[in-house]
C-alpha positions as a printed NumPy array, in Angstrom:
array([[ -18.362,  -60.45 , -420.249],
       [ -20.804,  -62.546, -422.264],
       [ -24.178,  -64.137, -421.649],
       [ -25.761,  -67.194, -423.222],
       [ -29.397,  -68.289, -423.052],
       [ -30.792,  -71.739, -423.854],
       [ -34.606,  -72.155, -423.761],
       [ -36.312,  -75.529, -424.201],
       [ -40.088,  -75.964, -424.385],
       [ -41.409,  -79.443, -423.572],
       [ -44.795,  -81.146, -423.775],
       [ -45.701,  -81.778, -420.121],
       [ -47.523,  -84.994, -421.097],
       [ -50.382,  -84.25 , -418.731],
       [ -48.159,  -83.763, -415.711],
       [ -49.101,  -80.984, -413.29 ],
       [ -47.104,  -78.492, -411.266],
       [ -47.364,  -80.764, -408.247],
       [ -45.775,  -83.655, -410.129],
       [ -42.659,  -81.677, -411.   ],
       [ -42.421,  -80.161, -407.524],
       [ -42.823,  -83.54 , -405.834],
       [ -40.154,  -85.107, -408.042],
       [ -37.732,  -82.318, -407.196],
       [ -38.441,  -82.593, -403.473],
       [ -38.163,  -86.382, -403.387],
       [ -35.328,  -87.041, -405.841],
       [ -33.714,  -83.674, -406.538],
       [ -33.617,  -81.26 , -409.423],
       [ -31.482,  -83.515, -411.606],
       [ -34.33 ,  -86.039, -411.647],
       [ -36.562,  -83.324, -413.121],
       [ -33.991,  -82.581, -415.833],
       [ -33.685,  -86.295, -416.587],
       [ -37.467,  -86.51 , -416.942],
       [ -37.499,  -83.657, -419.427],
       [ -34.637,  -84.94 , -421.522],
       [ -35.512,  -88.629, -421.501],
       [ -39.289,  -88.853, -421.327],
       [ -40.882,  -85.617, -422.531],
       [ -41.089,  -84.333, -426.085],
       [ -38.995,  -81.277, -426.929],
       [ -41.25 ,  -78.97 , -428.94 ],
       [ -39.1  ,  -75.85 , -429.335],
       [ -35.447,  -75.052, -428.728],
       [ -34.064,  -71.52 , -428.886],
       [ -30.579,  -70.466, -427.87 ],
       [ -28.031,  -67.741, -428.417],
       [ -25.9  ,  -65.009, -426.903],
       [ -27.526,  -62.26 , -424.913],
       [ -26.268,  -58.682, -424.739],
       [ -24.791,  -57.62 , -421.394],
       [ -25.54 ,  -53.925, -421.043],
       [ -23.096,  -51.107, -420.353],
       [ -23.878,  -50.634, -416.668],
       [ -22.256,  -53.942, -415.742],
       [ -18.768,  -52.463, -416.026],
       [ -19.577,  -49.509, -413.75 ],
       [ -21.47 ,  -51.66 , -411.278],
       [ -18.729,  -54.261, -410.846],
       [ -16.023,  -51.557, -410.685],
       [ -17.899,  -50.041, -407.753],
       [ -18.968,  -53.231, -405.973],
       [ -15.758,  -55.251, -406.364],
       [ -12.976,  -52.689, -406.759],
       [ -14.335,  -49.798, -404.691],
       [ -14.683,  -47.406, -407.609],
       [ -17.098,  -44.474, -407.802],
       [ -20.854,  -44.953, -407.821],
       [ -22.255,  -46.377, -411.062],
       [ -25.129,  -44.73 , -412.912],
       [ -28.525,  -44.495, -411.213],
       [ -30.157,  -46.668, -410.024],
       [ -27.239,  -49.124, -409.974],
       [ -25.621,  -47.337, -407.036],
       [ -28.498,  -48.353, -404.754],
       [ -28.525,  -51.343, -402.44 ],
       [ -24.803,  -51.757, -401.869],
       [ -23.841,  -55.35 , -401.05 ],
       [ -27.525,  -56.348, -401.103],
       [ -27.868,  -55.554, -404.8  ],
       [ -27.222,  -58.042, -407.588],
       [ -26.577,  -57.477, -411.274],
       [ -28.003,  -60.95 , -411.907],
       [ -31.008,  -60.766, -409.591],
       [ -33.804,  -62.386, -411.596],
       [ -34.723,  -63.611, -415.036],
       [ -37.916,  -62.507, -416.799],
       [ -39.888,  -63.794, -419.779],
       [ -40.525,  -60.704, -421.892],
       [ -42.639,  -59.535, -424.82 ],
       [ -39.999,  -56.954, -425.792],
       [ -39.601,  -57.243, -429.557],
       [ -36.767,  -54.938, -430.591],
       [ -33.087,  -55.81 , -430.801],
       [ -31.259,  -55.253, -427.5  ],
       [ -28.712,  -52.452, -427.486],
       [ -25.75 ,  -51.721, -425.248],
       [ -27.193,  -48.683, -423.449],
       [ -30.712,  -50.101, -423.151],
       [ -32.64 ,  -49.29 , -419.981],
       [ -36.292,  -49.886, -419.127],
       [ -36.442,  -50.432, -415.389],
       [ -38.96 ,  -49.693, -412.712],
       [ -38.316,  -46.663, -410.532],
       [ -37.375,  -46.631, -406.889],
       [ -39.738,  -48.493, -404.547],
       [ -42.026,  -49.463, -407.386],
       [ -45.595,  -50.556, -406.74 ],
       [ -45.083,  -53.586, -409.004],
       [ -43.754,  -56.98 , -407.969],
       [ -40.909,  -58.634, -409.85 ],
       [ -43.232,  -60.61 , -412.135],
       [ -44.55 ,  -57.269, -413.403],
       [ -41.193,  -55.958, -414.602],
       [ -41.5  ,  -53.839, -417.736],
       [ -42.745,  -55.743, -420.811],
       [ -43.229,  -58.979, -418.899],
       [ -44.939,  -61.822, -420.733],
       [ -46.746,  -62.955, -417.574],
       [ -47.475,  -60.575, -414.705],
       [ -48.087,  -63.324, -412.149],
       [ -45.348,  -65.894, -412.854],
       [ -42.981,  -64.483, -415.465],
       [ -39.863,  -64.187, -413.297],
       [ -37.465,  -66.423, -411.359],
       [ -34.791,  -65.376, -408.86 ],
       [ -31.182,  -66.364, -409.484],
       [ -30.556,  -67.068, -405.813],
       [ -33.618,  -69.08 , -404.822],
       [ -35.528,  -70.495, -407.786],
       [ -33.035,  -72.623, -409.716],
       [ -33.877,  -76.219, -410.551],
       [ -30.394,  -77.566, -409.75 ],
       [ -27.552,  -75.96 , -407.803],
       [ -25.81 ,  -73.353, -410.009],
       [ -22.307,  -74.158, -411.204],
       [ -19.2  ,  -72.004, -411.408],
       [ -16.329,  -73.346, -413.503],
       [ -13.259,  -72.221, -415.421],
       [ -13.521,  -71.057, -419.015],
       [ -12.995,  -74.239, -421.106],
       [ -11.46 ,  -72.15 , -423.925],
       [  -8.285,  -71.816, -421.877],
       [  -8.564,  -68.125, -421.115],
       [  -8.375,  -66.803, -417.573],
       [ -12.032,  -66.586, -416.761],
       [ -15.056,  -68.188, -415.189],
       [ -18.555,  -69.23 , -416.204],
       [ -21.62 ,  -69.154, -413.985],
       [ -24.446,  -71.463, -415.091],
       [ -27.942,  -71.82 , -413.691],
       [ -31.274,  -73.265, -414.828],
       [ -34.936,  -72.605, -414.054],
       [ -38.149,  -74.457, -414.817],
       [ -41.526,  -72.842, -415.479],
       [ -44.042,  -75.565, -414.619],
       [ -47.334,  -75.968, -416.54 ],
       [ -49.213,  -73.159, -414.789],
       [ -46.238,  -70.759, -414.767],
       [ -45.056,  -68.335, -417.437],
       [ -48.051,  -68.984, -419.665],
       [ -47.934,  -66.623, -422.63 ],
       [ -48.364,  -66.687, -426.39 ],
       [ -45.909,  -63.819, -426.811],
       [ -42.504,  -64.611, -425.275],
       [ -40.097,  -62.753, -427.551],
       [ -37.158,  -61.947, -425.256],
       [ -35.557,  -63.177, -422.08 ],
       [ -34.299,  -60.439, -419.776],
       [ -31.866,  -60.479, -416.866],
       [ -32.646,  -57.813, -414.286],
       [ -30.513,  -55.935, -411.739],
       [ -32.249,  -55.311, -408.427],
       [ -31.486,  -53.192, -405.373],
       [ -32.225,  -56.171, -403.103],
       [ -31.222,  -59.361, -404.865],
       [ -34.022,  -61.543, -403.45 ],
       [ -36.852,  -59.006, -403.506],
       [ -40.031,  -60.296, -405.12 ],
       [ -42.55 ,  -57.746, -403.889],
       [ -42.84 ,  -53.987, -403.634],
       [ -41.409,  -51.287, -401.41 ],
       [ -37.85 ,  -50.797, -400.201],
       [ -35.3  ,  -52.776, -402.221],
       [ -37.463,  -53.12 , -405.322],
       [ -35.641,  -50.675, -407.572],
       [ -34.994,  -52.665, -410.765],
       [ -33.3  ,  -52.124, -414.107],
       [ -32.592,  -54.163, -417.228],
       [ -29.117,  -55.731, -417.099],
       [ -28.95 ,  -58.148, -420.055],
       [ -31.357,  -59.322, -422.762],
       [ -31.675,  -61.653, -425.72 ],
       [ -34.193,  -61.323, -428.572],
       [ -35.08 ,  -64.958, -429.235],
       [ -34.181,  -66.187, -432.74 ],
       [ -33.948,  -69.437, -434.661],
       [ -30.698,  -70.906, -435.964],
       [ -30.94 ,  -68.746, -439.082],
       [ -31.259,  -65.524, -437.106],
       [ -34.985,  -64.985, -437.679],
       [ -36.86 ,  -63.674, -434.611],
       [ -39.181,  -66.253, -433.067],
       [ -41.898,  -66.329, -430.421],
       [ -42.326,  -68.94 , -427.688],
       [ -45.959,  -69.79 , -427.024],
       [ -46.074,  -71.522, -423.652],
       [ -49.351,  -73.143, -422.655],
       [ -50.541,  -74.907, -419.505],
       [ -49.699,  -78.189, -421.24 ],
       [ -45.998,  -77.362, -421.434],
       [ -42.966,  -76.71 , -419.267],
       [ -40.189,  -74.277, -420.114],
       [ -36.576,  -74.91 , -419.114],
       [ -34.229,  -71.929, -419.369],
       [ -30.462,  -72.11 , -418.827],
       [ -28.333,  -69.006, -418.433],
       [ -24.547,  -68.852, -418.684],
       [ -22.611,  -65.757, -417.706],
       [ -18.964,  -65.702, -418.779],
       [ -16.429,  -63.299, -417.315],
       [ -12.909,  -63.422, -418.769],
       [  -9.738,  -61.405, -418.297],
       [  -8.696,  -58.911, -420.975]])
């Protein structure tokens, strides 16, 4: 399994949240993407592979093949849980590692924006299931191997995700895949992460202001051995 992150920061050209939301409602998410790519200035582009952590293998063995429970807390939630539950803009600065964990405990008092090391505690996260800008795609691995790729995209509008310290992008497992608040179903744990870097491999920081929009695409590839 492999993950790939593509983050594009655009000058919003004075447009407000309402403008992007109205365009999506009236003409669809593709119209928003066309606006970004054809009319707005791209100010920063960061992309690269993210590390899928070790608990994915145990989680999918249990959920799909009926194997034994994975490590805690990944055994919680059953069919309601999701390894790819939400994406979070993060200040975490170190290199990701295979056994990395930094989740919130069971029934945390924090909402999903406040996941550990978030860059914005009020609008730093987006759900996989509900918050995409265009309908996610699933397609066969173009390299010819037996496998599939899942691709989705999210947009942080001018008032969302504002931070001068976005260093990583995290993918988070959650006990209830669409949970945004607190209480039952809000057990969360890191699932995948990328430390953002330039083309030469030097760590970079995204500084998103209220005058910018941030488009993030995530690809998750699962291939046969």
